[in-house]
Each structure stands twice: as structure tokens, then as C-alpha cells.
C-alpha positions as CSV (number, residue, x, y, z in Angstrom):
1,M,16.4,5.6,-0.6
2,I,15.1,3.6,2.4
3,T,16.3,5.1,5.6
4,D,15.0,2.6,8.1
5,S,12.1,0.3,8.9
6,H,10.1,3.1,10.7
7,T,10.5,5.9,8.2
8,Q,8.4,6.2,5.1
9,T,10.1,7.2,1.8
10,A,8.5,9.9,-0.2
11,E,6.8,7.3,-2.4
12,E,5.5,5.4,0.6
13,A,4.2,8.6,2.2
14,E,2.2,9.3,-1.0
15,L,0.8,5.8,-1.0
16,A,0.0,6.0,2.7
17,R,-2.0,9.2,2.0
18,L,-3.8,7.5,-0.8
19,I,-4.7,4.5,1.4
20,V,-6.0,6.8,4.3
21,R,-8.0,8.9,1.9
22,T,-9.4,6.0,-0.1
23,L,-10.5,4.1,3.0
24,N,-11.4,7.1,5.2
25,L,-9.1,5.8,7.9
26,E,-9.0,7.7,11.2
27,L,-5.3,8.0,11.4
28,V,-2.5,10.2,10.0
29,A,-0.8,8.6,6.9
30,A,2.6,9.3,8.5
31,E,1.6,6.9,11.3
32,I,1.5,3.9,9.0
33,E,4.7,1.9,9.7
34,P,6.3,0.9,6.4
35,L,6.8,-2.7,7.4
36,A,3.6,-3.2,9.5
37,P,1.0,-5.6,8.0
38,L,-1.8,-3.9,6.0
39,Y,-4.0,-6.9,6.3
40,G,-5.4,-8.3,9.5
41,E,-3.5,-7.4,12.7
42,G,-1.6,-4.5,11.3
43,L,-4.0,-1.8,10.0
44,G,-6.8,-4.3,10.2
45,L,-7.8,-4.1,6.6
46,D,-9.8,-6.8,4.9
47,S,-10.3,-8.1,1.4
48,I,-12.8,-5.4,0.5
49,D,-10.3,-2.7,1.6
50,M,-7.7,-4.4,-0.6
51,L,-10.0,-4.2,-3.6
52,E,-10.6,-0.5,-2.9
53,I,-6.8,0.1,-2.6
54,A,-6.2,-1.8,-5.8
55,L,-8.7,0.4,-7.7
56,A,-7.2,3.6,-6.2
57,V,-3.7,2.5,-7.1
58,S,-4.8,1.8,-10.6
59,Q,-6.3,5.2,-11.0
60,Q,-3.5,7.1,-9.2
61,F,-0.5,5.3,-10.6
62,G,-1.7,3.4,-13.6
63,V,-0.6,0.1,-12.1
64,K,-3.0,-2.9,-12.4
65,L,-3.4,-5.2,-9.4
66,R,-5.2,-8.4,-10.3
67,A,-7.4,-10.2,-7.8
68,D,-6.2,-13.6,-9.0
69,D,-2.4,-12.7,-8.7
70,K,-0.8,-15.4,-6.6
71,K,1.6,-12.8,-5.2
72,N,-1.1,-10.6,-3.7
73,T,-0.4,-11.8,-0.1
74,E,3.2,-10.7,-0.6
75,I,2.3,-7.5,-2.5
76,F,-0.2,-6.3,0.1
77,S,1.9,-7.5,3.1
78,S,3.0,-4.0,4.0
79,L,3.1,-0.4,2.8
80,R,6.7,-1.0,1.7
81,S,6.0,-4.1,-0.3
82,L,3.0,-2.5,-2.0
83,N,5.0,0.5,-2.8
84,G,7.9,-1.7,-4.1
85,F,5.5,-3.5,-6.4
86,I,4.0,-0.2,-7.7
87,Q,7.5,1.3,-8.3
88,A,8.7,-1.8,-10.1
89,Q,5.6,-1.8,-12.4
90,R,6.0,1.9,-13.1
91,G,9.6,1.4,-14.0
92,L,8.8,-0.9,-16.9
């Protein structure tokens, strides 16, 4: 259940903690806005960070993210979109 654009769901909170831990970010996972961009001006992540996140997601959730997927820009656009992709893949 998504409450609003500023509140993380339980799954988003778990993913945010994984991102912070994986990248050793100096912020609290709960501070990541669900709809804020992960790449560039949002969290300021770059393509190397995205590869690290993809590997961590694969290990943690068993979901494969391919570097050549044309939807990567959309998938990695925010915490909420990345979580939505992971949950959809896990539901198969």
C-alpha cells in the first residue's frame, strides 16, 4: 500500500537500506524520498553506483537487472520505480 509520495512503503524502506549500505551513503535510508531521482540531481548516483545497486538487488532479492535493458532509465528513475520493478519480478 502506497500512502503518499513522501512516505516509503516497507519494501521501499528495505530497498533504501540496501542502497545506503551498498554504496556507504552518508544519509539515513528513511530520508530517501520515494519519488526523488536516484540518478544525477536526486541522490547524485552515477552509472557505477547503479551497477553496484543492480548487483546488490540480484543478491538480496534474486532479481536480475541487465545493463542493456532499454527500460533502465525508467527502472532506476526513483526508489519507488526500482522497488516496483523488483516486486513485479518477484511476483512472477
